[in-house]
C-alpha positions as a Markdown table, in Angstrom:
| # | Residue | x | y | z |
|---|---|---|---|---|
| 1 | Met | 50.8 | 143.8 | 80.8 |
| 2 | Asn | 53.9 | 145.6 | 79.5 |
| 3 | Ala | 55.9 | 143.9 | 76.7 |
| 4 | Glu | 59.1 | 144.3 | 78.8 |
| 5 | Thr | 57.7 | 142.4 | 81.8 |
| 6 | Pro | 57.7 | 138.6 | 81.6 |
| 7 | Glu | 54.4 | 136.9 | 82.7 |
| 8 | Ala | 55.9 | 135.3 | 85.8 |
| 9 | Asp | 57.4 | 138.6 | 87.0 |
| 10 | Ala | 54.1 | 140.4 | 86.4 |
| 11 | Ala | 52.2 | 137.8 | 88.4 |
| 12 | Glu | 54.6 | 138.0 | 91.3 |
| 13 | Gln | 54.6 | 141.8 | 91.3 |
| 14 | Ala | 50.8 | 141.8 | 91.4 |
| 15 | Gln | 50.7 | 139.8 | 94.7 |
| 16 | Gln | 50.3 | 141.7 | 97.9 |
| 17 | Ala | 53.2 | 141.7 | 100.4 |
| 18 | Glu | 52.6 | 139.7 | 103.5 |
| 19 | Glu | 52.4 | 141.8 | 106.7 |
| 20 | Ile | 54.5 | 140.7 | 109.7 |
| 21 | Pro | 52.3 | 140.3 | 112.8 |
| 22 | Glu | 53.4 | 142.7 | 115.6 |
| 23 | Glu | 54.5 | 140.0 | 117.9 |
| 24 | Glu | 57.0 | 138.8 | 115.3 |
| 25 | Glu | 58.6 | 142.1 | 114.7 |
| 26 | Pro | 62.1 | 142.3 | 116.2 |
| 27 | Glu | 62.6 | 144.7 | 119.1 |
| 28 | Pro | 65.0 | 147.6 | 118.6 |
| 29 | Leu | 68.4 | 146.9 | 120.1 |
| 30 | Glu | 70.3 | 149.4 | 122.3 |
| 31 | Val | 73.8 | 149.5 | 120.7 |
| 32 | Pro | 76.8 | 150.8 | 122.7 |
| 33 | Leu | 78.5 | 153.7 | 120.9 |
| 34 | Asp | 81.8 | 151.9 | 120.8 |
| 35 | Ala | 80.3 | 148.7 | 119.3 |
| 36 | Asn | 81.9 | 147.2 | 116.2 |
| 37 | Pro | 79.1 | 146.9 | 113.6 |
| 38 | Ala | 80.4 | 143.7 | 112.2 |
| 39 | Asp | 80.6 | 142.0 | 115.6 |
| 40 | Leu | 77.1 | 143.3 | 116.4 |
| 41 | Ala | 75.6 | 141.9 | 113.2 |
| 42 | Asp | 77.4 | 138.5 | 113.8 |
| 43 | Gln | 75.9 | 138.2 | 117.3 |
| 44 | His | 72.3 | 138.6 | 116.1 |
| 45 | Arg | 72.6 | 136.3 | 113.0 |
| 46 | Pro | 70.5 | 133.2 | 113.2 |
| 47 | Val | 72.4 | 129.9 | 113.4 |
| 48 | Pro | 71.3 | 127.3 | 110.8 |
| 49 | Val | 70.2 | 123.8 | 112.1 |
| 50 | Asp | 72.6 | 121.1 | 111.0 |
| 51 | Asp | 70.8 | 117.7 | 111.2 |
| 52 | Ala | 74.1 | 115.9 | 110.3 |
| 53 | Tyr | 75.9 | 117.1 | 113.5 |
| 54 | Asp | 76.3 | 114.3 | 116.0 |
| 55 | His | 75.5 | 115.8 | 119.5 |
| 56 | Asp | 76.9 | 112.9 | 121.5 |
Protein backbone atom coordinates (compact mmCIF):
# COMPACT_ATOMS: atom_id res chain seq x y z
CA MET A 1 0.00 0.00 0.00
CA ASN A 2 1.21 3.48 -0.85
CA ALA A 3 1.80 5.90 2.03
CA GLU A 4 -0.36 8.49 0.23
CA THR A 5 -3.40 6.17 -0.04
CA PRO A 6 -5.54 5.87 3.10
CA GLU A 7 -6.51 2.30 4.04
CA ALA A 8 -10.26 2.77 3.38
CA ASP A 9 -9.58 4.22 -0.08
CA ALA A 10 -7.16 1.43 -0.92
CA ALA A 11 -9.72 -1.21 0.11
CA GLU A 12 -12.45 0.44 -1.98
CA GLN A 13 -10.17 0.78 -5.01
CA ALA A 14 -9.24 -2.91 -4.78
CA GLN A 15 -12.89 -4.00 -5.18
CA GLN A 16 -14.09 -5.05 -8.62
CA ALA A 17 -16.73 -2.88 -10.26
CA GLU A 18 -20.18 -4.44 -10.54
CA GLU A 19 -21.27 -5.14 -14.09
CA ILE A 20 -24.71 -4.01 -15.21
CA PRO A 21 -26.73 -6.90 -16.66
CA GLU A 22 -27.66 -6.35 -20.31
CA GLU A 23 -31.39 -6.14 -19.60
CA GLU A 24 -30.81 -3.18 -17.25
CA GLU A 25 -28.72 -1.13 -19.67
CA PRO A 26 -30.65 1.89 -20.96
CA GLU A 27 -31.58 1.83 -24.62
CA PRO A 28 -30.08 4.59 -26.76
CA LEU A 29 -32.52 7.42 -27.46
CA GLU A 30 -33.18 8.97 -30.83
CA VAL A 31 -32.85 12.69 -30.25
CA PRO A 32 -34.31 15.25 -32.67
CA LEU A 33 -31.68 17.62 -34.04
CA ASP A 34 -33.54 20.68 -32.72
CA ALA A 35 -33.97 19.27 -29.17
CA ASN A 36 -32.89 21.40 -26.25
CA PRO A 37 -30.35 19.31 -24.26
CA ALA A 38 -31.59 20.66 -20.91
CA ASP A 39 -35.21 19.76 -21.71
CA LEU A 40 -34.21 16.31 -22.94
CA ALA A 41 -32.19 15.58 -19.79
CA ASP A 42 -35.06 16.77 -17.58
CA GLN A 43 -37.55 14.46 -19.35
CA HIS A 44 -35.46 11.37 -18.66
CA ARG A 45 -34.54 12.12 -15.04
CA PRO A 46 -36.10 9.70 -12.51
CA VAL A 47 -38.66 11.17 -10.13
CA PRO A 48 -37.98 10.47 -6.43
CA VAL A 49 -40.74 8.81 -4.39
CA ASP A 50 -42.22 11.08 -1.73
CA ASP A 51 -43.90 8.99 0.98
CA ALA A 52 -45.15 12.10 2.76
CA TYR A 53 -47.29 13.17 -0.25
CA ASP A 54 -51.03 12.69 0.37
CA HIS A 55 -52.51 11.20 -2.81
CA ASP A 56 -56.17 11.71 -1.82
